[in-house]
VMD Tcl script that draws the C-alpha trace (Angstrom):
set ca {
  {76.61 -47.60 47.54}
  {77.13 -43.37 46.74}
  {73.80 -41.31 45.95}
  {74.62 -41.24 42.52}
  {74.38 -44.88 42.32}
  {71.05 -44.81 44.06}
  {69.69 -42.37 41.46}
  {71.47 -44.18 38.84}
  {69.89 -47.03 39.78}
  {66.39 -46.06 40.38}
  {66.49 -44.76 37.13}
  {66.62 -47.41 35.74}
  {64.38 -48.80 37.83}
  {61.78 -46.25 36.42}
  {62.41 -46.56 33.10}
  {62.40 -50.49 32.96}
  {58.63 -50.73 34.56}
  {57.63 -48.12 32.16}
  {58.39 -50.06 29.11}
  {56.84 -52.67 30.52}
  {53.35 -50.42 31.10}
  {53.11 -48.99 27.93}
  {50.26 -49.92 25.46}
  {51.00 -51.71 21.70}
  {49.79 -48.00 20.39}
  {52.32 -46.00 22.19}
  {50.22 -44.08 24.98}
  {50.60 -45.18 28.70}
  {46.98 -45.16 30.52}
  {48.05 -44.63 33.91}
  {44.38 -43.56 35.87}
  {43.11 -40.23 36.61}
  {41.73 -40.29 39.81}
  {39.32 -37.77 40.87}
  {37.18 -37.22 43.65}
  {34.23 -39.71 44.51}
  {31.77 -37.81 42.33}
  {32.24 -39.57 38.95}
  {31.62 -43.06 40.58}
  {28.60 -41.76 42.55}
  {27.15 -40.20 39.28}
  {27.61 -43.04 37.07}
  {25.34 -44.81 39.48}
  {22.84 -42.14 39.56}
  {22.81 -41.94 35.53}
  {22.49 -45.96 35.54}
  {19.35 -45.90 37.55}
  {18.20 -43.02 36.00}
  {17.81 -44.31 32.79}
  {17.05 -47.46 33.95}
  {19.68 -50.03 32.32}
  {18.95 -53.20 33.57}
  {22.53 -55.16 32.40}
  {24.85 -52.69 34.52}
  {24.24 -54.45 37.89}
  {27.74 -55.52 38.34}
  {29.33 -52.37 37.40}
  {26.79 -50.73 39.96}
  {28.54 -53.23 42.33}
  {31.88 -52.23 41.91}
  {31.43 -48.70 42.29}
  {29.40 -49.22 45.30}
  {32.35 -51.34 47.38}
  {34.30 -48.73 45.39}
  {32.51 -45.22 47.50}
  {32.16 -47.77 50.35}
  {35.70 -48.24 50.32}
  {36.57 -44.08 50.25}
  {34.25 -43.43 52.76}
  {35.63 -42.62 56.85}
  {35.43 -45.44 59.03}
  {35.63 -43.54 62.04}
  {33.11 -40.52 61.04}
  {31.23 -41.78 58.28}
  {31.99 -39.05 56.06}
  {33.74 -38.65 52.46}
  {36.95 -36.14 51.99}
  {38.83 -34.74 48.78}
  {42.11 -35.31 50.37}
  {43.40 -36.75 53.40}
  {44.04 -33.88 55.64}
  {40.46 -32.31 54.96}
  {39.42 -31.45 58.79}
  {36.39 -32.51 58.81}
  {35.07 -33.81 55.84}
  {33.67 -32.43 52.13}
  {29.80 -31.86 52.33}
  {29.73 -32.31 48.57}
  {31.30 -35.55 48.46}
  {29.30 -36.59 51.32}
  {26.16 -36.15 49.50}
  {27.01 -37.47 46.87}
  {28.52 -40.48 48.05}
  {25.46 -41.19 50.44}
  {22.70 -40.46 47.79}
  {24.70 -42.80 45.30}
  {24.89 -45.84 47.84}
  {21.12 -45.33 48.63}
  {20.23 -44.85 44.89}
  {22.43 -47.93 44.13}
  {19.80 -50.12 46.12}
  {22.23 -51.89 47.83}
  {23.36 -49.86 50.88}
  {20.81 -49.27 53.48}
  {20.82 -45.78 55.41}
  {20.23 -47.59 58.79}
  {23.67 -48.44 58.62}
  {25.77 -46.93 61.15}
  {28.25 -45.17 58.52}
  {25.19 -44.38 56.40}
  {23.89 -42.68 60.11}
  {27.33 -41.04 60.38}
  {27.11 -39.38 56.99}
  {23.58 -38.16 57.39}
  {24.34 -36.78 61.34}
  {27.59 -34.75 59.25}
  {25.37 -33.44 56.49}
  {22.76 -32.05 58.82}
  {25.86 -30.67 61.06}
  {26.69 -28.86 58.15}
  {23.83 -27.40 56.90}
  {21.91 -29.70 54.65}
  {21.45 -30.54 51.35}
  {21.40 -26.76 50.21}
  {24.10 -26.22 52.04}
  {26.15 -28.04 48.93}
  {28.16 -26.26 46.00}
  {26.67 -25.44 42.90}
  {27.16 -28.73 40.78}
  {25.76 -30.83 43.33}
  {23.02 -29.01 43.96}
  {22.28 -29.01 40.17}
  {22.57 -33.04 40.47}
  {20.06 -32.92 43.38}
  {17.49 -30.80 41.62}
  {17.51 -33.49 38.36}
  {16.51 -36.20 40.32}
  {13.78 -34.44 42.55}
  {15.76 -33.94 45.84}
  {15.78 -30.35 46.46}
  {14.21 -27.80 44.47}
  {16.30 -25.70 41.56}
  {18.33 -23.14 43.50}
  {16.97 -19.49 42.52}
  {20.09 -18.49 41.44}
  {20.51 -20.93 38.96}
  {16.46 -20.87 37.74}
  {16.63 -17.50 37.19}
  {19.65 -17.65 34.46}
  {17.37 -16.73 31.52}
  {17.83 -18.98 28.25}
  {17.53 -16.61 26.05}
  {21.35 -16.01 27.01}
  {22.17 -18.45 24.52}
  {20.85 -15.88 21.88}
  {23.29 -12.63 23.15}
  {25.98 -12.43 20.05}
  {29.54 -12.77 21.12}
  {29.79 -8.94 21.09}
  {27.61 -8.37 23.79}
  {28.63 -6.86 26.85}
  {26.93 -9.98 28.95}
  {26.60 -13.26 26.65}
  {27.76 -17.38 27.43}
  {31.40 -17.30 25.66}
  {32.92 -15.15 28.07}
  {32.87 -18.18 30.29}
  {35.68 -20.56 29.25}
  {34.59 -23.80 27.23}
  {35.03 -25.98 29.82}
  {32.66 -24.23 32.08}
  {30.85 -23.03 29.11}
  {29.87 -26.84 28.37}
  {28.77 -27.44 31.50}
  {26.66 -24.32 32.40}
  {24.55 -24.48 29.00}
  {23.42 -28.31 29.54}
  {22.68 -26.94 33.10}
  {20.50 -23.46 31.70}
  {18.28 -26.01 29.63}
  {17.30 -28.14 32.93}
  {16.60 -25.18 35.15}
  {14.56 -23.30 32.71}
  {12.96 -26.48 32.08}
  {12.43 -27.54 36.10}
  {13.71 -30.32 34.89}
  {13.43 -33.35 37.84}
  {13.99 -37.21 37.29}
  {12.58 -39.56 39.15}
  {11.99 -43.42 38.97}
  {10.38 -45.97 41.59}
  {13.54 -46.60 42.85}
  {14.72 -43.17 43.66}
  {15.67 -42.66 47.54}
  {14.08 -40.00 49.47}
  {16.64 -38.02 51.26}
  {13.98 -35.07 52.20}
  {14.89 -35.52 55.31}
  {18.41 -33.92 54.95}
  {16.64 -30.60 53.81}
  {16.80 -27.83 55.94}
  {14.72 -25.27 56.78}
  {16.23 -22.35 54.96}
  {14.96 -19.68 52.71}
  {16.34 -20.57 49.39}
  {18.66 -17.43 48.33}
  {17.53 -14.73 45.90}
  {19.34 -14.24 42.77}
  {21.93 -11.77 43.24}
  {22.96 -8.59 42.05}
  {24.50 -9.59 39.32}
  {22.32 -12.02 37.98}
  {19.80 -9.31 38.17}
  {21.99 -7.50 35.81}
  {22.53 -10.56 33.65}
  {19.12 -10.80 33.93}
  {18.27 -7.46 32.47}
  {20.74 -7.53 29.25}
  {18.98 -10.50 28.39}
  {15.67 -8.77 28.73}
  {16.79 -5.52 27.13}
  {18.64 -7.43 24.31}
  {15.76 -10.17 23.31}
  {12.71 -7.04 23.49}
  {14.79 -5.68 20.56}
  {14.06 -8.56 18.83}
  {10.49 -9.08 16.70}
  {10.10 -12.78 17.23}
  {7.57 -13.47 19.63}
  {8.38 -14.38 23.24}
  {7.66 -18.05 22.78}
  {9.14 -18.24 19.56}
  {12.26 -16.21 21.01}
  {12.40 -18.97 23.66}
  {12.16 -22.10 20.94}
  {14.97 -20.44 19.42}
  {16.76 -20.45 22.86}
  {16.50 -24.17 23.61}
  {17.85 -25.03 19.60}
  {20.73 -22.83 19.68}
  {21.32 -24.41 23.21}
  {20.63 -27.97 21.45}
  {22.98 -26.90 18.75}
  {25.97 -25.75 20.96}
  {25.80 -29.48 22.79}
  {25.77 -31.24 19.66}
  {28.75 -29.30 18.03}
  {30.93 -30.22 20.66}
  {30.28 -34.13 20.46}
  {33.10 -36.17 20.27}
  {33.35 -39.06 18.24}
  {32.43 -41.89 21.33}
  {29.43 -39.69 22.38}
  {31.38 -37.53 25.24}
  {30.44 -33.92 25.56}
  {33.61 -31.68 25.19}
  {35.81 -34.99 26.62}
  {34.60 -34.36 30.30}
  {32.07 -37.14 32.33}
  {30.66 -34.56 34.31}
  {29.58 -32.28 31.25}
  {27.88 -35.53 29.79}
  {26.19 -36.48 33.14}
  {24.33 -33.12 32.49}
  {24.27 -33.60 28.95}
  {22.07 -36.14 29.46}
  {19.63 -34.44 31.26}
  {19.51 -31.80 29.00}
  {18.57 -34.41 26.48}
  {15.66 -35.88 28.70}
  {14.40 -32.15 29.53}
  {14.44 -31.76 25.71}
  {11.99 -34.74 25.18}
  {14.89 -36.81 24.16}
  {13.70 -40.88 25.39}
  {16.14 -42.31 27.31}
  {17.03 -44.71 24.71}
  {17.85 -42.51 22.34}
  {20.97 -42.74 20.18}
  {22.80 -40.04 21.22}
  {22.03 -40.78 25.36}
  {23.15 -44.58 24.94}
  {25.97 -43.31 22.93}
  {26.83 -40.76 25.46}
  {26.45 -43.52 28.27}
  {28.92 -46.24 26.42}
  {31.04 -43.66 25.96}
  {31.31 -42.59 29.64}
  {31.86 -46.44 30.76}
  {34.83 -46.35 28.57}
  {36.12 -44.10 30.96}
  {36.19 -46.40 33.35}
  {39.58 -47.39 34.87}
  {39.84 -50.91 36.20}
  {42.82 -52.60 38.25}
  {42.70 -55.73 40.32}
  {40.63 -54.51 43.00}
  {40.21 -50.80 42.26}
  {37.57 -49.23 40.06}
  {37.63 -45.67 38.84}
  {35.65 -43.37 36.48}
  {37.86 -41.05 35.25}
  {36.36 -37.51 34.46}
  {38.74 -37.53 31.75}
  {41.62 -39.72 30.84}
  {45.04 -38.04 30.78}
  {46.20 -40.17 28.33}
  {47.91 -37.39 25.89}
  {49.74 -35.54 29.10}
  {50.77 -38.60 30.43}
  {52.31 -40.03 27.49}
  {53.77 -36.72 26.53}
  {55.21 -36.32 29.99}
  {56.98 -39.89 30.37}
  {58.43 -39.94 26.90}
  {59.95 -36.77 27.86}
  {61.24 -37.82 31.22}
  {62.55 -40.84 29.33}
  {64.56 -39.35 27.00}
  {66.07 -37.12 29.61}
  {66.82 -40.30 31.67}
  {69.26 -41.42 28.52}
  {66.76 -43.54 26.56}
  {67.87 -43.02 23.05}
  {65.28 -41.47 20.72}
  {65.63 -44.95 18.19}
  {64.23 -46.50 21.04}
  {61.21 -48.98 20.24}
  {59.38 -47.36 22.77}
  {60.51 -44.19 22.03}
  {59.34 -44.44 18.35}
  {55.83 -45.48 19.35}
  {55.00 -42.97 22.12}
  {56.11 -39.88 19.18}
  {54.42 -41.77 16.68}
  {51.32 -41.32 18.98}
  {51.59 -38.04 19.70}
  {51.70 -36.51 16.70}
  {48.32 -38.50 15.60}
  {46.95 -36.99 18.33}
  {47.88 -32.98 17.43}
  {44.53 -31.48 16.24}
  {43.11 -30.14 13.54}
  {39.62 -28.49 14.17}
  {38.74 -25.05 15.05}
  {37.44 -25.13 18.38}
  {36.40 -22.72 20.89}
  {40.28 -21.64 21.35}
  {39.48 -20.11 17.75}
  {36.91 -17.72 18.50}
  {39.66 -14.92 20.36}
  {42.07 -16.29 18.49}
  {41.06 -16.19 14.35}
  {43.20 -16.30 11.69}
  {45.60 -19.06 13.17}
  {45.54 -22.87 12.10}
  {44.97 -25.33 14.53}
  {48.26 -27.16 15.59}
  {47.66 -27.92 19.44}
  {47.22 -30.94 21.72}
  {44.76 -32.07 24.12}
  {44.25 -33.86 27.51}
  {43.03 -37.18 26.68}
  {42.78 -39.50 23.86}
  {39.33 -38.96 22.24}
  {39.83 -35.10 22.74}
  {39.57 -33.54 19.23}
  {38.72 -30.12 19.51}
  {40.31 -28.85 22.67}
  {43.86 -28.56 22.72}
  {45.68 -26.63 25.52}
  {48.88 -24.75 25.91}
  {50.14 -27.17 28.97}
  {49.43 -30.26 26.72}
  {50.97 -28.61 23.34}
  {54.17 -27.92 25.38}
  {54.68 -31.06 26.46}
  {54.18 -32.58 23.12}
  {56.41 -30.43 21.30}
  {58.83 -31.15 24.04}
  {58.78 -35.22 22.26}
  {58.21 -33.97 18.96}
  {61.62 -31.57 18.96}
  {64.07 -34.14 18.63}
  {62.84 -35.62 15.35}
  {62.05 -32.33 13.62}
  {65.29 -32.89 11.40}
  {64.64 -36.50 11.06}
  {61.58 -36.21 9.17}
  {59.40 -33.52 7.86}
  {56.12 -34.95 8.83}
  {57.43 -33.96 12.30}
  {58.86 -30.97 11.07}
  {55.99 -29.36 9.87}
  {53.71 -30.37 13.14}
  {55.92 -28.81 15.01}
  {55.86 -25.73 13.23}
  {52.23 -25.64 13.41}
  {52.56 -26.52 17.25}
  {54.81 -23.79 18.26}
  {52.61 -21.22 15.71}
  {49.49 -22.44 17.59}
  {51.11 -21.93 20.89}
  {52.95 -18.20 20.43}
  {49.35 -17.09 18.98}
  {47.55 -18.28 22.44}
  {49.77 -15.88 24.59}
  {47.02 -13.27 26.23}
  {47.59 -9.83 25.85}
  {49.28 -9.21 29.62}
  {51.83 -11.35 28.86}
  {51.35 -14.83 30.54}
  {49.98 -17.65 29.15}
  {46.38 -19.06 30.16}
  {45.30 -22.75 29.75}
  {42.42 -23.54 27.25}
  {41.22 -20.08 25.71}
  {43.17 -16.39 24.84}
  {42.15 -12.98 26.46}
  {39.05 -14.86 28.60}
  {37.58 -12.06 30.34}
  {36.63 -11.77 33.61}
  {35.64 -8.30 34.27}
  {32.00 -9.58 34.76}
  {33.46 -11.53 37.71}
  {31.48 -9.19 40.24}
  {28.35 -10.44 38.75}
  {29.23 -13.89 39.31}
  {27.29 -15.25 42.78}
  {29.42 -19.00 42.80}
  {32.52 -19.56 44.60}
  {36.05 -19.47 42.85}
  {34.61 -17.89 39.68}
  {38.38 -16.44 39.11}
  {39.87 -19.82 38.77}
  {36.35 -21.94 37.44}
  {34.47 -19.75 35.28}
  {37.38 -18.08 33.20}
  {41.09 -19.06 32.30}
  {43.23 -16.41 32.92}
  {47.09 -16.38 33.08}
  {48.79 -18.73 35.75}
  {52.03 -19.18 36.47}
  {52.45 -23.03 35.73}
  {51.24 -22.46 32.44}
  {53.49 -19.24 31.72}
  {56.19 -20.64 33.76}
  {56.21 -23.80 31.47}
  {55.68 -22.26 28.25}
  {59.06 -20.39 29.16}
  {60.44 -23.51 30.13}
  {59.81 -24.91 26.59}
  {60.78 -21.49 24.52}
  {63.73 -21.56 26.07}
  {64.93 -25.72 26.28}
  {63.62 -26.34 22.96}
  {63.50 -23.62 20.46}
  {65.53 -20.88 18.86}
  {63.09 -18.00 20.19}
  {65.38 -15.27 21.55}
  {65.26 -14.55 25.31}
  {65.02 -10.95 23.93}
  {62.10 -11.22 21.80}
  {58.63 -9.53 22.75}
  {56.56 -13.18 23.23}
  {59.32 -14.14 26.28}
  {60.21 -10.73 27.58}
  {56.72 -9.93 28.27}
  {56.27 -13.27 29.69}
  {58.63 -12.97 32.33}
  {57.18 -9.09 33.08}
  {54.19 -11.04 33.53}
  {55.82 -13.68 36.36}
  {57.55 -10.33 38.06}
  {54.74 -9.37 38.51}
  {52.49 -11.73 40.22}
  {55.05 -13.26 41.98}
  {54.03 -13.45 46.00}
  {55.51 -11.45 48.62}
  {57.21 -14.56 50.32}
  {58.64 -15.07 46.82}
  {56.31 -17.87 46.22}
  {53.92 -18.38 42.85}
  {50.45 -19.85 42.67}
  {49.79 -22.51 40.29}
  {46.43 -23.04 39.27}
  {46.39 -27.14 37.69}
  {48.71 -28.09 40.42}
  {49.01 -28.49 43.88}
  {50.01 -25.34 44.38}
  {52.29 -22.88 45.68}
  {55.44 -25.40 45.06}
  {53.57 -26.49 41.83}
  {53.37 -22.63 40.52}
  {56.93 -21.92 42.13}
  {58.56 -24.51 39.96}
  {57.22 -23.69 37.12}
  {57.99 -20.07 37.53}
  {61.89 -20.70 38.51}
  {62.62 -23.32 35.68}
  {60.94 -21.09 33.07}
  {62.57 -18.48 34.05}
  {66.39 -19.95 34.17}
  {65.57 -21.81 30.69}
  {65.27 -18.23 29.24}
  {68.76 -17.24 30.79}
  {68.07 -15.69 34.65}
  {70.35 -16.33 37.13}
  {70.31 -16.86 40.66}
  {71.39 -12.76 40.99}
  {67.82 -12.41 39.71}
  {66.33 -10.93 42.66}
  {62.86 -12.66 41.96}
  {64.88 -16.06 41.34}
  {66.67 -15.72 44.35}
  {63.13 -15.11 46.63}
  {62.01 -17.90 45.06}
  {64.75 -20.28 45.50}
  {64.68 -19.15 49.13}
  {61.02 -19.43 50.04}
  {61.41 -23.62 48.82}
  {64.50 -23.93 50.97}
  {62.21 -22.49 53.63}
  {59.55 -24.80 53.51}
  {61.40 -27.92 53.24}
  {60.26 -30.28 55.65}
  {62.73 -32.03 58.45}
  {62.93 -35.03 56.21}
  {64.49 -33.51 53.32}
  {61.14 -33.42 51.65}
  {58.39 -31.15 50.79}
  {54.62 -31.06 51.11}
  {51.93 -29.33 50.55}
  {47.93 -29.53 51.70}
  {45.28 -29.16 48.89}
  {43.91 -26.36 51.70}
  {46.25 -24.23 50.36}
  {44.28 -23.93 46.74}
  {41.48 -22.95 49.48}
  {43.11 -20.20 51.36}
  {44.54 -18.84 48.22}
  {48.25 -19.39 50.79}
  {50.75 -21.84 51.24}
  {49.43 -24.20 53.75}
  {52.17 -27.36 54.61}
  {50.96 -30.99 54.55}
  {53.37 -31.93 57.36}
  {54.59 -34.66 55.52}
  {56.70 -35.10 51.64}
  {54.87 -36.42 48.53}
  {57.05 -37.42 45.76}
  {55.65 -35.23 43.50}
  {56.05 -31.81 45.80}
  {59.60 -33.03 46.51}
  {60.48 -33.66 42.72}
  {59.04 -30.25 41.57}
  {61.03 -28.48 44.73}
  {64.38 -29.89 43.63}
  {63.75 -29.36 40.23}
  {63.70 -25.93 40.50}
  {66.81 -25.94 43.18}
  {68.62 -27.64 40.55}
  {67.71 -25.23 37.73}
  {68.91 -22.62 39.71}
  {71.79 -23.85 40.95}
  {75.81 -24.35 39.65}
  {76.43 -27.00 42.20}
  {74.22 -29.28 44.52}
  {73.92 -28.26 47.66}
  {73.02 -30.41 50.88}
  {69.18 -29.33 50.44}
  {69.18 -30.46 47.61}
  {71.30 -33.91 48.66}
  {69.03 -34.51 51.47}
  {66.03 -34.08 48.66}
  {67.47 -36.50 46.81}
  {67.61 -39.12 49.40}
  {63.89 -38.51 50.84}
  {62.76 -38.67 47.18}
  {64.68 -41.94 46.89}
  {63.12 -43.32 50.09}
  {59.50 -42.20 49.19}
  {59.19 -43.92 45.79}
  {60.51 -47.17 47.99}
  {57.05 -46.33 49.92}
  {53.64 -47.62 49.65}
  {51.13 -45.53 51.99}
  {49.24 -42.17 51.80}
  {52.24 -39.85 50.62}
  {52.08 -41.36 47.65}
  {48.24 -40.98 47.02}
  {47.61 -37.99 47.62}
  {46.45 -35.28 45.57}
  {48.77 -33.15 43.59}
  {46.60 -32.00 40.76}
  {43.64 -29.37 41.20}
  {40.48 -29.11 38.68}
  {37.94 -27.28 40.81}
  {39.53 -25.42 44.12}
  {37.80 -26.61 47.19}
  {35.80 -29.36 45.12}
  {38.00 -31.41 42.87}
  {41.24 -32.39 43.44}
  {42.82 -35.31 41.06}
  {45.65 -38.01 41.83}
  {47.51 -38.31 38.55}
  {48.62 -42.38 39.29}
  {51.27 -41.21 36.48}
  {53.19 -38.49 38.49}
  {55.07 -40.84 40.48}
  {57.01 -41.65 37.84}
  {56.63 -38.64 36.00}
  {58.29 -36.03 38.05}
  {60.68 -38.25 40.39}
  {61.95 -39.78 36.81}
  {62.50 -36.10 35.70}
  {64.29 -34.46 38.18}
  {66.50 -37.71 39.36}
  {67.30 -37.17 35.44}
  {68.28 -33.66 35.74}
  {70.35 -33.95 38.94}
  {72.44 -36.54 37.96}
  {72.91 -35.18 34.20}
  {73.96 -31.79 36.06}
  {75.84 -32.76 39.04}
  {76.61 -36.08 38.70}
  {79.87 -36.03 37.20}
  {81.05 -33.69 40.07}
}
mol new
graphics top color blue
foreach p $ca { graphics top sphere $p radius 0.5 }
foreach p [lrange $ca 0 end-1] q [lrange $ca 1 end] { graphics top cylinder $p $q radius 0.2 }
display resetview
């Protein structure tokens, strides 16, 4: 069988499988699988709230958490080639199993987990999110760094040199509940709370950093100018923080569409005096339960289901594969996508005023957090129907206007908010601040937006928007020819987005920048013909090979090479054969996380990605080289 016949067969097979998996409302519901954190936190929340009728769920989550534990070492990892293990995941897995009441600390694997935690420095050597959870449930004292952030920061106006709105929204909705809890010195235990104080180490709590002291100084200087008594100001601060949270709760009770933010929101409500049976807490819990993905023996609490993202990308890939736009599945998918265009003014509008809503978000229940990536993905599906139906044309025009308005002043695009300042970066004593607490322009968002504008719109390559974005990409290319991708793993992802974006606006292989990117991709091709990158790249901020090929990495690299080439090459042909082979496999390579959330802390296995990117790449290969 010739390679093009194999490609055609695989495209048809993928399309047929997707047609069977589509829901009646037109969406695709694939799992957004993160780390052990969300499963662990669900068990902890059930126990803290003393919910009696969820034992079956607890047992299933216990089984899943145990299944993810390394059987030789007793540790939990967040990606398979993590060298020793992950201290945060191991603490979360270990603690939640004890809290469930179904696992004893005397079991051999639990003892191994204990030894690992001690060897890594104990509970207080975990990252800030884990330490907050431990403080909230009575296992450690509140870290001084977090405790010293005053609740009065909520009173500072948006124009102040220091204010809570300098953080990007997805970070802010975690920190506001946490600041409430830390200022209240909250700790919640029950008769079933395990004691893991034996995993504490006798280390002095770190003092607040100079940066935190500066923040404290700014806050105090501001509040001293106000006429109210300190007690009144503090009460106002808590009220403003509570209102901030309530204004960002989705219809299903979830805060900002994130499980993790909702977890801390529940503790904030408890800290403010809410009873555990309060309707806001119970509704939040039911919303968090709705994020559970279950399939046969697999169960996982998703942090934020990727329904809109998956449906948009899958529909666009199926159109590339030749599925007619009048096919019932495409019609249903486009209607679903249209129904998820947002009409609310969310936090994105704080620094992007006088622009109508028009973007799309990530998850099905998301109504106030549009992002640039989901918007370009959705608009790719809307575009073919613009001339057929006025409602699609109106949606398209609103979406394009919103998208273009979100371009940063530096020329690039970020994910959620515009011109999120990070000049206060040096004040923040937490890891990966630049990529977690702020929302700077990135190569993946900028490249993918350029791809959409170049392929799906009539925006001129000579327009200011595209010229400025191209300048940003050229400026931010690494010396080896690669680009860093923030929301995927990682340099292959960023380089794919940059190369396909630049070719879409008319750049040719003669472009020195494009040539360097292509040469870099060929230079890291594996001997088997595929591509693979370790999540360790994200930690080290330089490319680290996986020494194995994954479907997503291989598809991304191939898609970039196909876009930048006038004809196929031996490297492309070998890569296509490897991709076809990978799609027949069923081992760790197809389960390796290729999405990025928190550098060093949260990586994602999108269950949809083994469909989306191979289908798109195989279709691009066939459409460009199939007749040659």
